[in-house]
C-alpha positions as CSV (number, residue, x, y, z in Angstrom):
1,X,-72.6,94.8,-11.5
2,X,-75.3,91.9,-12.0
3,X,-75.0,88.8,-9.8
4,X,-75.4,85.3,-11.0
5,X,-79.1,85.5,-11.8
6,X,-78.7,88.1,-13.8
7,X,-80.1,90.9,-11.8
8,X,-78.5,93.9,-10.5
9,X,-76.3,93.6,-6.9
10,X,-78.1,97.0,-5.7
11,X,-81.4,94.9,-5.7
12,X,-80.3,92.6,-2.6
13,X,-79.0,95.5,-0.8
14,X,-82.3,97.7,-1.5
15,X,-84.5,95.1,-0.3
16,X,-82.1,94.7,3.0
17,X,-82.3,98.3,3.5
18,X,-86.0,98.7,3.3
19,X,-86.1,95.5,5.7
20,X,-88.1,93.5,3.1
21,X,-88.3,90.1,0.9
22,X,-88.7,89.2,-2.4
23,X,-92.3,88.1,-2.9
24,X,-94.7,87.7,-5.4
25,X,-95.7,90.7,-7.3
26,X,-98.9,91.9,-5.8
27,X,-100.9,94.6,-5.1
28,X,-100.6,93.5,-1.4
29,X,-96.7,93.4,-2.0
30,X,-96.3,96.7,-3.6
31,X,-98.4,98.1,-0.7
32,X,-96.0,96.9,1.9
33,X,-92.9,97.7,-0.1
34,X,-94.2,101.5,-0.7
35,X,-95.0,102.1,3.0
36,X,-91.5,100.3,4.2
37,X,-89.7,103.1,1.7
38,X,-91.6,105.9,3.4
39,X,-90.7,105.1,7.0
40,X,-87.1,103.8,5.9
41,X,-86.0,106.2,3.4
42,X,-85.9,110.2,4.2
43,X,-87.4,113.1,1.8
44,X,-84.7,115.0,1.7
45,X,-82.3,117.8,0.1
46,X,-79.2,117.4,1.8
47,X,-77.8,115.0,-1.1
48,X,-79.1,117.8,-3.3
49,X,-76.4,120.3,-2.5
50,X,-73.8,117.2,-2.1
51,X,-74.5,116.8,-5.5
52,X,-75.2,120.7,-6.3
53,X,-71.4,121.7,-8.0
54,X,-71.2,118.4,-10.0
55,X,-75.0,119.1,-11.6
56,X,-73.6,122.7,-12.4
57,X,-70.2,120.9,-13.8
58,X,-72.5,118.6,-16.3
59,X,-75.4,120.3,-17.1
60,X,-77.1,117.0,-16.9
61,X,-78.4,114.4,-14.0
62,X,-77.8,110.7,-14.5
63,X,-80.3,108.7,-12.8
64,X,-78.5,105.7,-11.1
65,X,-79.9,103.7,-8.6
66,X,-76.6,101.8,-7.7
67,X,-75.6,105.2,-6.5
68,X,-78.8,105.9,-4.8
69,X,-78.2,102.4,-3.2
70,X,-74.9,103.3,-2.3
71,X,-75.4,106.4,-0.6
72,X,-78.4,105.2,1.9
73,X,-76.0,102.8,3.5
74,X,-72.6,105.2,3.5
75,X,-74.7,108.6,3.9
76,X,-78.2,107.7,5.1
77,X,-78.8,110.3,2.3
78,X,-82.4,109.7,0.4
79,X,-83.4,112.8,-2.2
80,X,-86.1,114.2,-3.6
81,X,-88.5,112.4,-6.5
82,X,-86.3,112.8,-9.3
83,X,-84.2,109.9,-7.1
84,X,-86.5,108.5,-5.5
85,X,-89.1,107.9,-7.8
86,X,-87.0,106.8,-10.4
87,X,-84.9,104.7,-8.0
88,X,-88.1,102.6,-6.9
89,X,-89.0,102.4,-10.1
90,X,-85.8,100.5,-10.9
91,X,-86.9,98.1,-8.0
92,X,-90.2,97.6,-8.8
93,X,-88.9,96.0,-11.9
94,X,-86.9,94.0,-10.8
95,X,-89.5,92.3,-9.2
96,X,-91.7,92.1,-12.0
97,X,-94.1,95.4,-11.8
98,X,-94.8,97.0,-14.7
99,X,-94.3,100.5,-13.6
100,X,-93.9,103.7,-15.5
101,X,-93.6,107.4,-14.9
102,X,-96.3,110.4,-14.4
103,X,-95.4,114.1,-14.5
104,X,-97.4,116.8,-12.2
105,X,-97.1,119.8,-12.4
106,X,-94.2,120.2,-14.4
107,X,-92.0,119.4,-11.6
108,X,-93.1,116.2,-9.9
109,X,-92.3,113.1,-10.8
110,X,-94.5,109.7,-9.5
111,X,-95.4,106.5,-10.6
112,X,-97.9,104.4,-12.6
113,X,-97.7,100.6,-11.4
114,X,-99.9,98.1,-13.2
115,X,-101.9,95.8,-10.8
116,X,-100.8,92.3,-11.2
117,X,-103.0,90.4,-13.0
118,X,-105.4,93.4,-14.0
119,X,-105.1,96.3,-16.5
120,X,-105.8,98.5,-13.6
121,X,-102.7,101.5,-13.0
122,X,-102.7,102.7,-9.6
123,X,-100.4,105.5,-8.8
124,X,-97.3,105.3,-6.1
125,X,-95.3,108.3,-4.7
126,X,-92.7,107.3,-2.3
127,X,-91.0,111.2,-3.4
128,X,-92.8,114.1,-2.2
129,X,-93.3,113.6,1.9
130,X,-96.7,112.9,1.3
131,X,-98.8,109.9,3.1
132,X,-98.7,107.7,0.1
133,X,-98.5,104.9,2.1
134,X,-100.8,102.5,-0.3
135,X,-101.3,102.8,-4.0
136,X,-104.3,105.1,-5.2
137,X,-106.4,103.6,-7.4
138,X,-106.9,106.8,-9.3
139,X,-109.3,104.3,-12.0
140,X,-111.6,102.1,-9.6
141,X,-111.2,105.1,-6.4
142,X,-113.0,108.0,-7.6
143,X,-113.3,109.6,-4.0
144,X,-109.5,108.8,-2.7
145,X,-107.8,110.4,-0.1
146,X,-104.6,109.8,1.2
147,X,-104.1,111.7,4.9
148,X,-102.3,111.6,8.1
149,X,-102.7,114.5,10.7
150,X,-103.8,118.0,8.4
151,X,-102.5,116.6,5.4
152,X,-104.8,115.2,2.7
153,X,-104.4,114.6,-0.6
154,X,-106.7,113.5,-3.1
155,X,-106.4,112.9,-6.7
156,X,-109.6,113.5,-8.9
157,X,-110.3,113.1,-12.6
158,X,-110.4,116.1,-14.5
159,X,-112.3,116.4,-17.8
160,X,-110.9,114.7,-20.3
161,X,-109.9,110.7,-19.7
162,X,-106.7,110.0,-18.6
163,X,-106.4,113.3,-16.7
164,X,-106.1,114.3,-13.2
165,X,-105.5,117.0,-10.8
166,X,-103.7,116.4,-7.4
167,X,-105.1,118.1,-4.5
168,X,-103.0,118.8,-1.2
169,X,-103.9,120.5,1.6
170,X,-101.6,121.0,4.6
171,X,-102.9,123.2,7.4
172,X,-105.8,124.1,5.0
173,X,-103.1,125.4,2.2
174,X,-103.9,124.2,-1.3
175,X,-101.4,122.8,-3.9
176,X,-103.3,121.6,-7.2
177,X,-101.1,119.8,-9.9
178,X,-102.3,118.5,-13.1
179,X,-101.1,115.2,-14.8
180,X,-101.6,113.0,-18.3
181,X,-101.8,109.5,-17.9
182,X,-102.0,109.2,-21.4
183,X,-98.1,110.3,-21.7
184,X,-95.5,107.3,-21.4
185,X,-91.9,109.8,-20.3
186,X,-88.2,108.5,-20.0
187,X,-86.4,109.9,-17.3
188,X,-84.4,112.1,-19.5
189,X,-87.1,113.9,-20.3
190,X,-87.6,115.3,-17.0
191,X,-84.2,117.0,-17.6
192,X,-85.8,120.7,-17.9
193,X,-87.3,120.2,-14.8
194,X,-84.3,119.0,-13.0
195,X,-82.0,122.0,-14.4
196,X,-85.1,124.2,-12.9
197,X,-84.8,122.2,-9.5
198,X,-81.2,122.8,-9.5
199,X,-81.4,126.4,-10.1
200,X,-79.8,128.7,-7.4
201,X,-82.4,130.4,-4.8
202,X,-85.2,127.5,-5.9
203,X,-87.0,126.1,-3.3
204,X,-84.7,122.9,-2.9
205,X,-81.5,124.5,-3.5
206,X,-82.0,128.0,-0.9
207,X,-83.1,125.9,2.7
208,X,-82.4,122.9,4.4
209,X,-84.9,119.8,4.4
210,X,-85.6,116.6,5.8
211,X,-88.6,114.6,6.7
212,X,-89.2,110.9,7.2
213,X,-92.6,109.0,8.1
214,X,-92.3,106.8,11.6
215,X,-95.7,105.4,11.7
216,X,-94.8,102.8,14.7
217,X,-94.9,106.0,16.4
218,X,-98.1,107.5,14.6
219,X,-95.7,110.6,13.5
220,X,-94.0,112.3,11.0
221,X,-90.8,114.6,11.0
222,X,-90.4,117.3,9.4
223,X,-86.9,119.7,9.7
224,X,-87.1,122.8,7.0
225,X,-83.6,125.2,8.4
226,X,-83.7,124.9,11.5
227,X,-87.3,123.8,12.5
228,X,-88.6,120.7,13.9
229,X,-92.0,120.0,13.1
230,X,-93.3,116.3,14.8
231,X,-96.7,116.0,13.7
232,X,-98.8,112.9,14.9
233,X,-101.5,111.0,13.4
234,X,-104.2,113.1,15.7
235,X,-103.2,116.0,14.0
236,X,-101.0,117.3,17.0
237,X,-98.0,119.6,15.8
238,X,-95.0,119.9,18.3
239,X,-92.5,122.7,17.1
240,X,-88.8,123.2,18.0
241,X,-86.6,125.8,17.0
242,X,-83.2,123.9,16.9
243,X,-80.5,126.5,17.6
244,X,-77.0,125.4,16.3
245,X,-76.0,122.6,14.1
246,X,-75.2,120.3,17.2
247,X,-78.5,120.5,18.1
248,X,-79.3,119.8,14.2
249,X,-77.2,116.7,14.4
250,X,-78.2,116.1,17.7
251,X,-82.4,115.3,16.3
252,X,-80.9,114.0,12.7
253,X,-78.9,111.2,14.5
254,X,-81.9,110.5,17.8
255,X,-85.2,111.6,16.2
256,X,-84.4,111.0,12.5
257,X,-82.3,108.0,13.3
258,X,-80.5,108.9,10.3
259,X,-76.7,109.0,11.9
260,X,-75.0,108.9,8.4
261,X,-76.8,112.1,6.9
262,X,-74.2,114.7,6.3
263,X,-76.1,117.6,7.2
264,X,-73.7,119.6,8.9
265,X,-71.7,119.6,5.1
266,X,-75.0,120.4,3.3
267,X,-75.1,123.6,6.0
268,X,-71.6,124.3,4.7
269,X,-72.9,124.4,0.8
270,X,-75.9,126.8,1.8
271,X,-73.7,129.1,4.1
272,X,-71.4,129.6,0.6
273,X,-74.5,130.0,-1.3
274,X,-74.9,132.9,1.5
275,X,-78.0,131.4,2.9
276,X,-77.7,131.3,6.9
277,X,-80.7,128.7,7.8
278,X,-80.9,130.4,11.6
279,X,-82.1,133.4,10.3
280,X,-85.7,133.7,11.0
């Protein structure tokens, strides 16, 4: 649906959910949008389970920002990289930013956004639970570090011009992805990776996950199955083992502040897949 000004109806709803108003496209406004996204919208796979049967019936994932925004309001759902970064890409396009996709490690989708008034592209990523609170200057900041607590991410130029490596360290455990900014992608180029993503017993179809940043409290919340980790900017981590679905519901309501998130439904689907999130 379009407004009288030719803009999609979901644009205003999306911006309102972020608590943002439309501003001139600048590096500063891009930074504000990115930070707001990470603080308001969770990185989670509960929505994956809600779409699990639908995906396997269709064998295709339809990118649909209107559906995403509707889910924010009706169910407090967020998503993982395929949904979060593609929806943010659409939003940025309505705000007159020039955005395109990057594809990391054969499975992760992020964004490259042109700095207004410049030829420089910056790396933007609201879809992997990493502390990218502001755009990363790949070209002009070769020693960039995005850090929070014990999570540290660095993007480094590789041997060929336009190619990079993504290094993520959490508790000193490294994860490395390669990506090539010279390649231009359409969303459907990611369908093979999405097919693997929705495969049974894969990383995001064999456990319950929900993560969100709360920078006003200097912390990140991460729920994996029944284990809640509260990580603070200082590096301190509080770990809590939740013993029931009711306790998980309480945490999602009170700590994550996502009272509509249908976590019980996702847990039921996991049970149907013979996965017990309380079994350690």
